[in-house]
N, C-alpha and C positions, 0 to 999 in steps of 0.2 A: 313863231309860236313853238315853245318847247314841249317836251313830253310832260313835264310837271304842270304846265298850264292846261294842257288837255285833260290830265288826270283831275286837277282841281275843278275844271268845268264839269266833268262827268260825275263828280261826287254830288253835284246838285240833283242828280236823277236817282239817288239811292231811295229805296222805298220809304225809309223812315223820314227822310227830308221832304219827299213829295207829300206824304200823308200830313206832316206838320204844316206844310204850306197850304194844303187844302183846308185844314182846320183853321188856320190863321185867316183865310179868306172867307170863312163862314159858309162854306159850300153846303154844309148840312142843313142850313136854314132856307135854301132855295125851294125845297119841296113844299114849304108852308107860306112862301112869299106870294101873295096874290098878284103883285105887279109883274113878277117874273113869269108866272104861269099865264096870266092874261096877255102879257106882251107877246110871248112866243105863240100863243094861240091866234092872236090877231094877225101877226106877221105870216104865220103858216096859211091861215084862211085867205088872207089877201093875195098872197103869191099863188095859191092854188086856183082861186077863182079868176085871177088875171091870166091864167094859162101858162104860168111859169112853173111847170111841173118839176123841172130839175131843181130850181131854187127852192121850191116848197119841200122837196125830198131832202135836200141838203140841210135846210134849216130844221126840219123835223128830226133829222138824225142828230144834229148838234144839240138841240133842245132835249131830245130824249135821252141822249147820253148824259147831259148835265143833270137831268132829273133822276136818272138811275144812280149816278154817283152820289147825288145829294141824299137820296133815300137810303143808300147803303151806308154812307157816313153817319147818318142820323141814328142808325142801329148800332153803330160802334165798329171799331176795327179790331182785328186780331181774333182771338178765340171767342170773346164775348159777342162779337159781331156775327160769327158763324152760328153760335147758339141761339141768338135772337132773330135769325132769319136773314141776315145781311147777304149771305151767300146766295140764297134763293132769289133775292131781289136783283142782284148782279146778273145771275144766269137768266132768269125769266125776263127781266126788264131788258137785258141786252138782246135776247132773242126777239122780243117784240119790236125793239127799235130797228134791228137789222132787217126783219121782215118788212116793216113799214117802209124803210129806206129803199129796199129792193123793189117793193111793189110800186112805190111812187115813181121810181126812176126807170124801171125796165118793163114792168108788166102793164101798168096803166098807161097806155099810150093811145093817142088819137090820130 
């Protein structure tokens, strides 16, 4: 593997290409998709009540992160996203997801 191969691979992680890929995947529609929301809620509740607290915390972290990114992308990216509240969704939603993840994994133990 040469340096040019590594550079071409790392070009896939540029911000503009990542945002384009997320928009191509329709990530912004996940916050309104009832199958996505219901599926994650059922999986989280099932694993929580089965006593698998670590798995429930991990899945809620992944689902929360996907929901926060979906809500932020639906507000728009760039300056128009900041003006319409996308920044507050990322900061506030991220804080809630991290708190829930830490609570389920480390604080809530039996």
